N, C-alpha and C positions, 0 to 999 in steps of 0.2 A: 860665713867663717871668719872672717877678718874679725864683722861686730861682733860674732858667738867672741870675740877672742876680748874684745876691746870690752864687752860688760864684764868680766871678770878682774878688770884694773883695781889694785884695792883706791887710790884716788883721783876723781875726778881732774887735776891737775896731771895726773899724766898725759889722763887724756887730753887733753886741749896743749897740753907737749908735746903728746906724739905728733898731731895734730900741725907741728909746725916745722914737719920735717919737709914733707913735700905735697902737692896741691891732692895728687892720690890721698893721703891721708886725712888731709884738711874736712875732706866733701865727706868723708867717715866717720870723721869723732865729729862735723856738724848733724849726722844729719838727725831726727825728732825723735828719729823711733832707739836710738840707742838712748837719749834721754827717757822717752820716756822710758825705757827699762828699767832704765836705772830709781826713778822715781818711785815707779810703781816695787821696784825690790828694796829699797832703804826704807821707805818714810809710805808707811799709815793709809787705808785711803781717807780718813779719816781728815789724812792732815794736807791729801789735798781738793778741798774744796775750797781753795782762795787760789783760781788756776791764773796765772801768767800769760794774759792775751797778746799777741805785738800786734803792730801797726797795721798787716795783714787780717788778723782779726780772730788765725790761730795763735794756738795754745803755745806757749816761748814754755819748749822743757829744760831747757841747756838754765835757764833762768830761772823757771823753777825749782828747779834741785839744786842751785845754786840758794838760793831763798831759804829750802828749806832749810836745807844744811845749817845754816844760822842756826836755826831757830829751832833746829830738831836733831836728836842722832843720830847718826846712821848705825844700818847695819851691824854690826860686829862679823866679820868674814875671817875664815884663819882654816886652813889648811890644813893645819894640826894642832888638837887643842889641850893644853893643859892640864894635869884633872889629880883631882886628891882621891885619896882610898880613904871612906873614914874607919877600914878595918885595922891595914895598916900604918896608919898612920904618916905616909910620904907622897914624895910630888913623882907626877912618870909623865912623860909622852903618851900618847896612848895613839896611835901610831896604824891610820885608816886603814893603808892596808894589810898588815901583818891581822887586823879585823877584818877585813874580806875577806883576803882570802883563806884564813888559818883559822877565822872567828875567836884570836889572840890579840885581847888588848895591848901589849907589850908589857903587863903587868904580872909577872906570877903571884897574886894573893890563892892566899889558904881559907876565903871564908867560903860559904857554899853559894853562896849567890857571888860573885866579884863584883858582877852589871852597876847591883842594888848597891857596889856601896863607892862610887867613882861617881865625883859634885868636879860637874867642869869648872877648870878655875879662870876668867879673864886675863889676856893682862896687867890691863888696869888694878884689875883685883893682886896681884901676882905681886906692886909694882910699892902697893898699898900692901900690904904684908908685910915691907922693913920702912913702912914712918916711922917714928917714934914720939 
């Protein structure tokens, strides 16, 4: 279960820092399966073609993750996403809890098919809206 929690950390440096707290956490954060999962989640298969092999002949997935992170963007992952409604021309937070429970997006749109009007806005795109 702890390994599954570590896979959901948004920053790999948080995993490294956590591993410095106790010897038990260090073992968990050095697990090659954890770093392999992170590599396969954040990077496409074709990006993994240049495997980094350790001295023992095994793939060093942790080193591979940080090497890939230098050259390729990681997959963006957020619990809630900012949405733009093209019909109403407003920004709103799409509440995934409401959407799952009540089939409600968190925005009372008047369009016939409101779901087709929503466009997700990444945090970087939102910041770019304010640049002149």
